[in-house]
Structures are given as C-alpha cells and as structure tokens.
N, CA, C and O of each residue as an XYZ file, in Angstrom:
464
protein
N     -13.100    -57.013     -9.101
C     -13.324    -57.136     -7.670
C     -12.643    -55.958     -6.970
O     -11.523    -55.580     -7.314
N     -13.321    -55.398     -6.009
C     -12.810    -54.255     -5.270
C     -12.536    -54.700     -3.835
O     -13.394    -54.552     -2.966
N     -11.347    -55.242     -3.585
C     -11.002    -55.812     -2.278
C      -9.855    -55.003     -1.660
O      -8.797    -54.840     -2.268
N     -10.081    -54.506     -0.455
C      -9.076    -53.703      0.245
C      -7.750    -54.451      0.371
O      -6.696    -53.901      0.051
N      -7.795    -55.701      0.835
C      -6.546    -56.429      1.053
C      -5.865    -56.803     -0.262
O      -4.637    -56.860     -0.315
N      -6.633    -57.058     -1.324
C      -6.013    -57.294     -2.632
C      -5.276    -56.038     -3.095
O      -4.199    -56.127     -3.686
N      -5.861    -54.865     -2.825
C      -5.199    -53.602     -3.187
C      -3.920    -53.403     -2.385
O      -2.936    -52.885     -2.912
N      -3.922    -53.808     -1.118
C      -2.708    -53.716     -0.296
C      -1.654    -54.681     -0.825
O      -0.483    -54.318     -0.943
N      -2.061    -55.908     -1.145
C      -1.125    -56.909     -1.693
C      -0.482    -56.385     -2.979
O       0.718    -56.568     -3.186
N      -1.266    -55.736     -3.842
C      -0.751    -55.203     -5.115
C       0.112    -53.956     -4.929
O       0.754    -53.505     -5.878
N       0.134    -53.390     -3.710
C       0.903    -52.178     -3.463
C       0.160    -50.908     -3.830
O       0.751    -49.829     -3.810
N      -1.119    -51.003     -4.165
C      -1.916    -49.834     -4.524
C      -2.269    -48.998     -3.297
O      -2.494    -47.793     -3.401
N      -2.314    -49.649     -2.136
C      -2.557    -48.983     -0.857
C      -1.358    -49.301      0.026
O      -0.997    -50.471      0.156
N      -0.731    -48.306      0.635
C       0.446    -48.580      1.463
C       0.087    -49.338      2.739
O      -1.032    -49.249      3.246
N       1.062    -50.080      3.238
C       0.905    -50.791      4.511
C       2.240    -50.789      5.229
O       3.288    -50.543      4.632
N       2.181    -51.066      6.510
C       3.384    -51.182      7.325
C       3.736    -52.661      7.392
O       3.311    -53.371      8.304
N       4.517    -53.120      6.414
C       4.827    -54.540      6.259
C       5.692    -55.056      7.402
O       6.628    -54.397      7.854
N       5.344    -56.256      7.850
C       6.133    -56.973      8.847
C       6.845    -58.146      8.189
O       7.969    -58.484      8.557
N       6.186    -58.765      7.212
C       6.730    -59.953      6.545
C       6.075    -60.076      5.176
O       4.910    -59.724      4.986
N       6.857    -60.587      4.227
C       6.304    -60.860      2.906
C       7.108    -61.956      2.239
O       8.336    -61.982      2.319
N       6.400    -62.863      1.579
C       7.033    -63.822      0.686
C       6.135    -63.969     -0.537
O       5.234    -63.154     -0.734
N       6.356    -64.973     -1.348
C       5.591    -65.110     -2.590
C       4.110    -65.439     -2.362
O       3.298    -65.273     -3.273
N       3.753    -65.900     -1.163
C       2.397    -66.376     -0.874
C       1.656    -65.519      0.142
O       0.428    -65.439      0.107
N       2.395    -64.874      1.053
C       1.823    -64.243      2.242
C       2.292    -62.792      2.359
O       3.423    -62.453      2.010
N       1.389    -61.948      2.860
C       1.762    -60.595      3.258
C       1.268    -60.389      4.686
O       0.118    -60.700      4.999
N       2.118    -59.876      5.537
C       1.750    -59.556      6.919
C       2.067    -58.084      7.150
O       3.156    -57.607      6.829
N       1.089    -57.374      7.716
C       1.256    -55.943      7.956
C       0.536    -55.540      9.231
O      -0.384    -56.221      9.683
N       0.967    -54.427      9.802
C       0.394    -53.958     11.067
C      -1.034    -53.456     10.863
O      -1.339    -52.789      9.875
N      -1.898    -53.790     11.815
C      -3.285    -53.323     11.798
C      -3.294    -51.820     12.036
O      -2.510    -51.319     12.842
N      -4.174    -51.093     11.345
C      -4.229    -49.630     11.510
C      -4.928    -49.219     12.804
O      -4.846    -48.058     13.206
N      -5.611    -50.153     13.459
C      -6.268    -49.876     14.752
C      -5.893    -51.000     15.716
O      -6.734    -51.831     16.061
N      -4.620    -51.027     16.155
C      -4.137    -52.167     16.947
C      -4.841    -52.310     18.295
O      -5.180    -51.327     18.954
N      -5.047    -53.560     18.675
C      -5.666    -53.889     19.962
C      -4.626    -54.292     20.997
O      -4.962    -54.527     22.157
N      -3.362    -54.374     20.582
C      -2.244    -54.738     21.462
C      -0.970    -54.220     20.802
O      -0.995    -53.827     19.636
N       0.150    -54.214     21.540
C       1.403    -53.740     20.943
C       1.763    -54.474     19.645
O       2.291    -53.867     18.714
N       1.479    -55.763     19.587
C       1.630    -56.520     18.342
C       0.232    -56.837     17.845
O      -0.494    -57.605     18.477
N      -0.149    -56.254     16.724
C      -1.413    -56.591     16.066
C      -1.125    -56.569     14.573
O      -1.153    -55.523     13.925
N      -0.850    -57.751     14.053
C      -0.446    -57.912     12.666
C      -1.526    -58.700     11.934
O      -2.041    -59.693     12.449
N      -1.861    -58.251     10.737
C      -2.781    -58.988      9.874
C      -1.969    -59.813      8.894
O      -1.031    -59.310      8.275
N      -2.328    -61.074      8.754
C      -1.637    -61.982      7.845
C      -2.642    -62.401      6.779
O      -3.678    -62.987      7.091
N      -2.333    -62.101      5.523
C      -3.258    -62.381      4.428
C      -2.573    -63.207      3.348
O      -1.382    -63.039      3.084
N      -3.342    -64.106      2.724
C      -2.798    -64.765      1.537
C      -2.810    -63.773      0.378
O      -3.728    -62.961      0.263
N      -1.803    -63.837     -0.472
C      -1.772    -62.953     -1.635
C      -2.840    -63.344     -2.654
O      -3.287    -62.508     -3.440
N      -3.242    -64.592     -2.642
C      -4.346    -65.065     -3.471
C      -5.642    -64.729     -2.750
O      -5.750    -64.946     -1.543
N      -6.618    -64.206     -3.466
C      -7.877    -63.860     -2.819
C      -8.652    -65.124     -2.445
O      -8.998    -65.945     -3.295
N      -8.910    -65.247     -1.149
C      -9.815    -66.245     -0.586
C     -10.754    -65.429      0.288
O     -10.293    -64.677      1.146
N     -12.049    -65.559      0.091
C     -12.999    -64.679      0.756
C     -13.038    -64.800      2.264
O     -13.163    -63.793      2.961
N     -12.935    -66.010      2.778
C     -13.008    -66.248      4.222
C     -12.638    -67.701      4.475
O     -12.252    -68.415      3.549
N     -12.751    -68.136      5.706
C     -12.519    -69.543      6.040
C     -13.438    -70.433      5.198
O     -13.054    -71.537      4.812
N     -14.644    -69.952      4.919
C     -15.578    -70.733      4.105
C     -15.073    -70.965      2.682
O     -15.567    -71.854      1.988
N     -14.103    -70.183      2.246
C     -13.561    -70.323      0.898
C     -12.339    -71.222      0.807
O     -11.763    -71.367     -0.271
N     -11.933    -71.825      1.910
C     -10.772    -72.721      1.888
C     -11.198    -74.049      1.271
O     -12.195    -74.651      1.670
N     -10.414    -74.489      0.283
C     -10.712    -75.716     -0.443
C      -9.464    -76.593     -0.504
O      -8.384    -76.188     -0.073
N      -9.625    -77.786     -1.041
C      -8.474    -78.666     -1.246
C      -7.459    -78.018     -2.183
O      -6.258    -78.259     -2.066
N      -7.940    -77.199     -3.109
C      -7.048    -76.556     -4.080
C      -6.233    -75.416     -3.474
O      -5.135    -75.139     -3.956
N      -6.735    -74.741     -2.424
C      -5.995    -73.603     -1.871
C      -5.553    -73.791     -0.422
O      -4.978    -72.875      0.167
N      -5.804    -74.937      0.152
C      -5.470    -75.135      1.568
C      -3.966    -75.116      1.840
O      -3.555    -74.867      2.973
N      -3.150    -75.371      0.838
C      -1.698    -75.283      1.041
C      -1.280    -73.853      1.364
O      -0.312    -73.640      2.093
N      -1.999    -72.875      0.828
C      -1.721    -71.470      1.134
C      -1.951    -71.211      2.625
O      -1.152    -70.539      3.278
N      -3.039    -71.748      3.148
C      -3.366    -71.569      4.561
C      -2.342    -72.299      5.432
O      -1.923    -71.775      6.464
N      -1.943    -73.489      5.029
C      -0.896    -74.207      5.776
C       0.386    -73.386      5.811
O       1.045    -73.303      6.847
N       0.737    -72.784      4.689
C       1.949    -71.950      4.632
C       1.827    -70.749      5.572
O       2.791    -70.381      6.242
N       0.641    -70.141      5.619
C       0.438    -69.017      6.532
C       0.756    -69.452      7.961
O       1.466    -68.752      8.683
N       0.231    -70.602      8.364
C       0.457    -71.063      9.734
C       1.907    -71.474      9.973
O       2.369    -71.437     11.114
N       2.622    -71.858      8.948
C       4.054    -72.111      9.088
C       4.814    -70.801      9.316
O       5.839    -70.788      9.997
N       4.315    -69.707      8.751
C       4.969    -68.393      8.861
C       4.588    -67.636     10.126
O       5.348    -66.775     10.570
N       3.450    -67.926     10.712
C       2.953    -67.130     11.838
C       3.933    -67.035     13.008
O       4.069    -65.943     13.559
N       4.625    -68.101     13.429
C       5.580    -67.908     14.542
C       6.650    -66.854     14.236
O       6.987    -66.049     15.104
N       7.175    -66.853     13.033
C       8.173    -65.852     12.637
C       7.539    -64.463     12.596
O       8.144    -63.496     13.059
N       6.331    -64.353     12.049
C       5.629    -63.075     11.957
C       5.356    -62.525     13.353
O       5.522    -61.329     13.592
N       4.939    -63.385     14.271
C       4.660    -62.953     15.652
C       5.917    -62.363     16.287
O       5.856    -61.310     16.922
N       7.040    -63.028     16.120
C       8.298    -62.510     16.687
C       8.684    -61.185     16.032
O       9.059    -60.236     16.722
N       8.593    -61.118     14.707
C       8.925    -59.873     14.003
C       7.996    -58.735     14.408
O       8.397    -57.572     14.435
N       6.749    -59.084     14.724
C       5.765    -58.077     15.106
C       5.864    -57.637     16.545
O       5.246    -56.643     16.924
N       6.633    -58.355     17.368
C       6.818    -57.961     18.759
C       6.122    -58.841     19.772
O       5.963    -58.447     20.927
N       5.704    -60.029     19.363
C       5.016    -60.942     20.283
C       5.887    -62.170     20.531
O       5.497    -63.291     20.202
N       7.046    -61.959     21.102
C       7.981    -63.047     21.333
C       7.650    -63.930     22.518
O       8.261    -64.984     22.696
N       6.685    -63.514     23.336
C       6.388    -64.260     24.561
C       4.982    -64.864     24.533
O       4.427    -65.183     25.585
N       4.412    -65.022     23.363
C       3.083    -65.599     23.210
C       2.155    -64.669     22.448
O       2.351    -63.453     22.431
N       1.151    -65.246     21.823
C       0.245    -64.484     20.972
C      -1.025    -65.284     20.718
O      -1.092    -66.482     20.992
N      -2.023    -64.596     20.191
C      -3.263    -65.223     19.741
C      -3.344    -65.101     18.226
O      -2.843    -64.143     17.636
N      -3.984    -66.089     17.608
C      -4.289    -66.047     16.184
C      -5.813    -66.105     16.076
O      -6.444    -67.057     16.535
N      -6.387    -65.082     15.470
C      -7.846    -64.957     15.402
C      -8.255    -64.699     13.957
O      -7.594    -63.950     13.237
N      -9.343    -65.323     13.545
C      -9.954    -64.992     12.260
C     -11.457    -64.914     12.442
O     -12.039    -65.633     13.254
N     -12.065    -64.047     11.687
C     -13.521    -63.890     11.708
C     -14.059    -64.394     10.378
O     -13.425    -64.222      9.336
N     -15.235    -65.019     10.420
C     -15.823    -65.579      9.207
C     -17.281    -65.158      9.112
O     -18.138    -65.678      9.826
N     -17.549    -64.213      8.223
C     -18.914    -63.788      7.967
C     -19.372    -62.616      8.812
O     -18.691    -62.216      9.756
N     -20.530    -62.069      8.471
C     -21.022    -60.864      9.135
C     -21.328    -61.042     10.616
O     -21.085    -60.123     11.397
N     -21.850    -62.187     11.027
C     -22.148    -62.380     12.452
C     -20.881    -62.426     13.301
O     -20.931    -62.176     14.505
N     -19.751    -62.744     12.681
C     -18.468    -62.765     13.384
C     -17.705    -61.456     13.216
O     -16.562    -61.333     13.656
N     -18.348    -60.474     12.572
C     -17.755    -59.147     12.346
C     -16.567    -59.171     11.396
O     -15.613    -58.416     11.583
N     -16.612    -60.028     10.380
C     -15.567    -59.994      9.355
C     -15.782    -58.726      8.544
O     -16.768    -58.613      7.815
N     -14.869    -57.776      8.667
C     -15.057    -56.475      8.040
C     -14.479    -56.390      6.632
O     -14.911    -55.549      5.843
N     -13.517    -57.239      6.304
C     -12.938    -57.264      4.956
C     -13.125    -58.675      4.409
O     -12.642    -59.631      5.014
N     -13.812    -58.829      3.283
C     -14.072    -60.161      2.748
C     -12.867    -60.755      2.005
O     -12.938    -61.083      0.821
N     -11.783    -60.877      2.732
C     -10.542    -61.507      2.253
C      -9.996    -62.234      3.475
O      -9.799    -61.619      4.523
N      -9.753    -63.522      3.355
C      -9.255    -64.304      4.483
C      -8.066    -63.602      5.122
O      -7.122    -63.219      4.430
N      -8.109    -63.433      6.432
C      -6.980    -62.835      7.143
C      -6.978    -63.314      8.582
O      -8.014    -63.647      9.158
N      -5.790    -63.338      9.136
C      -5.577    -63.777     10.506
C      -4.966    -62.635     11.291
O      -3.999    -62.018     10.846
N      -5.525    -62.350     12.458
C      -4.983    -61.350     13.368
C      -3.998    -62.071     14.286
O      -4.360    -63.046     14.943
N      -2.766    -61.596     14.330
C      -1.773    -62.085     15.285
C      -1.637    -60.988     16.324
O      -1.177    -59.886     16.027
N      -2.047    -61.307     17.557
C      -2.148    -60.303     18.612
C      -1.321    -60.739     19.808
O      -1.446    -61.873     20.270
N      -0.477    -59.847     20.315
C       0.352    -60.153     21.480
C       1.195    -58.959     21.856
O       0.824    -57.811     21.611
N       2.333    -59.245     22.456
C       3.228    -58.182     22.885
C       2.917    -57.659     24.272
O       3.562    -56.722     24.742
N       1.930    -58.255     24.936
C       1.537    -57.889     26.284
C       0.749    -59.053     26.868
O       0.357    -59.965     26.140
N       0.518    -59.028     28.159
C      -0.334    -60.041     28.778
C      -1.760    -59.810     28.302
O      -2.330    -58.745     28.539
N      -2.331    -60.789     27.639
C      -3.698    -60.693     27.129
C      -4.680    -61.203     28.173
O      -4.314    -62.027     29.011
N      -5.920    -60.727     28.138
C      -6.912    -61.225     29.091
C      -7.089    -62.732     28.939
O      -6.973    -63.276     27.841
N      -7.367    -63.387     30.042
C      -7.523    -64.843     30.021
C      -8.756    -65.267     29.229
O      -8.749    -66.320     28.591
N      -9.804    -64.467     29.264
C     -11.047    -64.828     28.589
C     -11.395    -63.800     27.538
O     -11.334    -62.595     27.780
N     -11.761    -64.291     26.369
C     -12.173    -63.388     25.279
C     -13.680    -63.239     25.225
O     -14.179    -62.299     24.605
N     -14.409    -64.126     25.848
C     -15.863    -64.141     25.749
C     -16.472    -64.020     27.134
O     -15.849    -64.421     28.118
N     -17.672    -63.478     27.229
C     -18.347    -63.443     28.531
C     -18.536    -64.862     29.053
O     -18.789    -65.796     28.293
N     -18.410    -64.994     30.350
C     -18.571    -66.320     30.946
C     -20.058    -66.621     31.101
O     -20.750    -66.015     31.919
N     -20.528    -67.565     30.300
C     -21.923    -67.998     30.345
C     -22.028    -69.468     30.718
O     -23.065    -70.090     30.491
N     -21.001    -70.012     31.270
C     -20.986    -71.455     31.560
C     -21.905    -71.803     32.705
O     -22.012    -72.971     33.078
C-alpha cells in the first residue's frame, strides 16, 4: 500500500509533530487554514470514517480523548473545530482516516452557504 500518512507515521516522510503516542500521530498541516491546523491520524491504517469498525473504534475513541490536548499544544487554547472528510465528494485527499483540528483565531460562524 502506498499511503502518504502511513509513510509519515513510519518516519519515511518528515512532519512537524505536535503530539505522538503509541496509537496517534498529530502534525501540522502543510497548507494551514488557521494558525492552528493540525492533522490527527491513527497509526493503524483506516481508510476513512467508512472503515471504522467494532474492531478499530477504540483507536478513534482514543483520538478524541487526545484532541483537547493536541488542540492546546497546536495553539488553539480558546476553541477549535474538528473536521474529517469521507470520500471523493467530501474532498478527502488522502485515503487514511484523519481529523483536522483548526483554531487559534476566531473562525467564521458558518462553514457552508446558507441555503435554509
């Protein structure tokens, strides 16, 4: 398998690490959308949200337990967003489950066009 994030997890591609433990790696996005833009990935390859199962959901739970600490370490101490994309229509660019932690500034109130 040729996965960008698996290569980063293995240390084959350098990253600007924010946090790491035995299950999770968090590193700064190379094209940040805010002062804090950290990608949080499981070290185990899971393709997307669609790949979460009863067997690997503990990894995802652990990620969410770590996100508050990662957000603070990344510079989002006053609030942040957690975003994930699933599949091509959602613009998932790397087929490895990952969460964007975005903050460090006042974010826009609305992420989507108002069609209500």
